[in-house]
C-alpha positions as CSV (number, residue, x, y, z in Angstrom):
1,M,-29.9,-248.1,92.8
2,T,-33.7,-247.6,93.5
3,H,-34.3,-246.9,90.0
4,I,-31.6,-250.2,88.9
5,S,-33.4,-252.2,91.3
6,P,-36.7,-251.5,93.3
7,S,-37.8,-254.9,94.0
8,D,-34.5,-256.9,94.8
9,P,-31.0,-255.8,95.5
10,R,-29.5,-259.4,94.7
11,S,-27.7,-258.0,91.8
12,E,-25.9,-255.3,93.2
13,I,-25.3,-257.3,96.5
14,D,-23.4,-259.7,94.6
15,Y,-21.5,-257.1,92.5
16,I,-20.1,-255.5,96.1
17,H,-19.5,-259.1,97.4
18,D,-17.2,-259.4,94.3
19,A,-15.6,-255.7,94.3
20,L,-14.8,-256.9,98.3
21,I,-12.4,-259.9,96.4
22,P,-9.3,-257.7,95.6
23,D,-10.0,-255.1,98.1
24,P,-11.3,-256.6,101.3
25,K,-10.7,-253.3,103.5
26,N,-12.1,-250.8,101.2
27,Y,-14.1,-248.9,103.7
28,H,-16.7,-246.9,100.6
29,T,-17.2,-250.5,99.5
30,W,-18.0,-252.2,103.0
31,A,-20.2,-248.4,103.7
32,Y,-22.3,-248.8,100.4
33,L,-23.0,-252.2,101.2
34,H,-24.6,-251.6,104.9
35,W,-26.0,-248.6,103.1
36,L,-27.4,-250.9,100.5
37,Y,-29.1,-253.1,103.0
38,S,-30.1,-251.0,105.1
39,H,-32.1,-249.2,102.7
40,F,-33.8,-251.8,101.3
41,A,-33.9,-254.2,104.5
42,D,-38.0,-254.6,104.2
43,R,-37.1,-256.4,100.6
44,I,-34.5,-259.0,102.1
45,S,-35.3,-262.2,103.1
46,E,-34.0,-263.9,106.3
47,T,-32.7,-266.5,104.3
48,Q,-30.5,-263.8,102.6
49,W,-29.8,-262.2,105.8
50,H,-27.8,-265.8,106.8
51,D,-26.6,-265.9,103.3
52,E,-24.6,-262.7,104.1
53,E,-23.4,-263.4,107.6
54,A,-22.1,-267.0,106.0
55,W,-20.0,-264.4,103.2
56,C,-19.3,-262.0,105.9
57,T,-17.6,-264.8,108.1
58,E,-16.0,-266.0,105.5
59,M,-14.6,-262.8,104.9
60,L,-13.2,-263.3,108.8
61,R,-11.6,-266.2,108.2
62,V,-9.4,-265.2,105.3
63,D,-8.4,-261.8,106.9
64,G,-9.5,-262.0,110.4
65,R,-7.9,-258.4,111.0
66,N,-10.6,-257.0,108.6
67,N,-11.9,-254.4,110.7
68,S,-15.2,-253.7,108.4
69,A,-16.0,-257.2,108.1
70,W,-15.9,-257.2,111.7
71,G,-18.8,-254.1,111.8
72,W,-20.5,-255.6,108.9
73,R,-20.8,-259.2,111.7
74,W,-22.3,-257.2,114.5
75,F,-24.5,-255.1,112.1
76,L,-25.7,-258.8,110.7
77,R,-25.9,-260.4,114.3
78,V,-27.4,-257.8,116.7
79,A,-28.1,-253.9,115.0
80,R,-29.7,-255.1,111.6
81,P,-33.8,-254.8,111.8
82,G,-35.2,-258.2,112.8
83,A,-31.8,-259.5,114.8
84,Q,-32.9,-261.3,117.7
85,I,-29.3,-262.2,119.9
86,D,-29.5,-266.0,120.8
87,G,-27.3,-266.3,123.4
88,E,-24.0,-265.0,123.5
89,V,-22.5,-262.7,120.5
90,E,-19.7,-264.7,119.2
């Protein structure tokens, strides 16, 4: 991935999102998404982080039992670089 798009991982993120639509509980795809955001964290804008959280919220709206999406939501809100908890985490 570092060689494909070293400046902006957006196209790969879109590819992962598309891959999760037919198979939303694919653990390996979620793990890759997590790696991608962690590895390229310094290249992800605040807007992109917020867009990712909105996408994750939609995944949970579709299936509230998707444990991978819940774990991803936790990472986005609590553990990601630059995350700031404002009040209670819903």
